C-alpha positions as CSV (number, residue, x, y, z in Angstrom):
1,X,-1.7,-13.2,57.8
2,X,-2.3,-13.9,54.1
3,X,-0.1,-12.1,51.6
4,X,-1.9,-9.6,49.4
5,X,-2.0,-10.6,45.7
6,X,-0.4,-7.9,43.6
7,X,-2.6,-5.9,41.3
8,X,-2.1,-6.4,37.5
9,X,-0.3,-3.1,37.3
10,X,2.1,-4.0,40.2
11,X,2.7,-7.4,38.6
12,X,3.5,-5.7,35.2
13,X,5.9,-3.1,36.8
14,X,7.6,-5.9,38.7
15,X,8.0,-7.9,35.4
16,X,9.4,-4.8,33.6
17,X,12.0,-4.4,36.4
18,X,13.0,-8.0,36.0
19,X,13.2,-7.7,32.3
20,X,15.4,-4.6,32.5
21,X,17.7,-6.3,34.9
22,X,17.9,-9.3,32.5
23,X,18.8,-7.0,29.5
24,X,21.5,-5.3,31.6
25,X,22.8,-8.7,32.5
26,X,23.2,-9.4,28.7
27,X,25.3,-6.3,28.4
28,X,22.6,-4.0,27.0
29,X,22.0,-0.4,28.2
30,X,18.4,0.4,29.0
31,X,17.5,3.6,27.1
32,X,14.0,3.9,28.5
33,X,11.1,2.3,30.3
34,X,7.4,2.9,29.7
35,X,7.9,5.5,27.0
36,X,4.4,6.7,26.1
37,X,2.7,9.0,23.6
38,X,-0.9,9.4,22.5
39,X,-0.7,6.2,20.5
40,X,0.4,3.9,23.3
41,X,3.4,2.7,25.3
42,X,6.6,0.9,24.8
43,X,7.7,-1.2,27.8
44,X,11.5,-1.2,27.4
45,X,14.0,0.2,25.0
46,X,17.7,-0.9,25.1
47,X,20.8,-0.9,23.0
48,X,24.1,-2.7,22.6
49,X,25.5,0.3,20.8
50,X,24.7,-1.0,17.4
51,X,21.0,-1.9,17.5
52,X,18.0,-0.6,19.4
53,X,16.0,-3.3,21.0
54,X,12.3,-2.6,21.5
55,X,11.1,-5.1,24.1
56,X,7.5,-6.0,25.0
57,X,7.2,-7.4,28.5
58,X,4.4,-9.8,29.4
59,X,4.0,-11.0,33.0
60,X,1.5,-13.4,34.4
61,X,0.9,-15.0,37.7
62,X,-0.4,-18.3,36.3
63,X,-1.1,-20.1,33.1
64,X,-4.9,-19.8,33.1
65,X,-4.7,-17.8,29.9
66,X,-1.8,-19.5,28.3
67,X,1.8,-18.4,28.2
68,X,2.4,-14.6,28.5
69,X,4.0,-14.3,25.1
70,X,0.9,-15.6,23.4
71,X,-0.8,-12.3,24.1
72,X,1.5,-10.5,21.7
73,X,-0.7,-10.8,18.6
74,X,0.0,-9.7,15.1
75,X,-2.1,-6.6,15.7
76,X,-0.1,-5.8,18.9
77,X,3.2,-6.3,17.1
78,X,2.1,-3.9,14.3
79,X,1.2,-1.3,17.0
80,X,4.6,-1.7,18.7
81,X,6.4,-1.2,15.3
82,X,4.4,2.0,14.8
83,X,5.3,3.2,18.3
84,X,8.9,2.4,17.7
85,X,8.9,4.7,14.6
86,X,7.3,7.5,16.7
87,X,10.0,6.9,19.4
88,X,12.7,7.2,16.8
89,X,11.2,10.5,15.6
90,X,10.9,11.8,19.1
91,X,14.6,11.1,19.7
92,X,15.6,12.9,16.5
93,X,16.8,9.7,15.0
94,X,15.9,9.2,11.3
95,X,16.8,5.6,11.0
96,X,18.6,2.9,13.0
97,X,18.6,-0.9,13.2
98,X,15.7,-2.2,15.3
99,X,15.0,-5.5,16.9
100,X,11.7,-6.4,18.4
101,X,11.9,-8.8,21.4
102,X,9.4,-10.3,23.8
103,X,10.2,-11.1,27.4
104,X,7.6,-13.2,29.2
105,X,7.7,-13.8,32.9
106,X,5.5,-16.4,34.8
107,X,5.4,-16.1,38.5
108,X,3.1,-18.6,40.2
109,X,2.9,-18.4,44.0
110,X,5.5,-20.6,45.7
111,X,7.7,-21.0,42.6
112,X,10.6,-19.2,41.2
113,X,9.7,-16.8,38.4
114,X,10.4,-18.2,34.9
115,X,11.7,-15.7,32.3
116,X,11.8,-16.4,28.6
117,X,13.5,-14.0,26.2
118,X,12.5,-14.2,22.6
119,X,14.9,-12.2,20.5
120,X,13.6,-11.0,17.1
121,X,10.0,-12.1,18.0
122,X,8.5,-10.1,15.2
């Protein structure tokens, strides 16, 4: 019986769970996952108590389209920054230190997943 290939949505959610576990392993507290508003969605929000980390998670099952982090373009990073300001406002926070990270996960069939964490990616 052949294993069913996960849908892109399932793969993305799996990657976000891995990324959240990775951040917790670094001592960060996860504040939220998949926060969304009319403008878009933030994958992960975490903190070490001093700084809020806004984390974009990219998961791929192969390298056919290049490394996952390559899909975080300048336009995408600008959108994430705007969403972070909206999140701060929604939380009633006027200002706090922010860091924007990217976690990329590659998971090819038959191999161990490879996670790369790029702190301060943009």
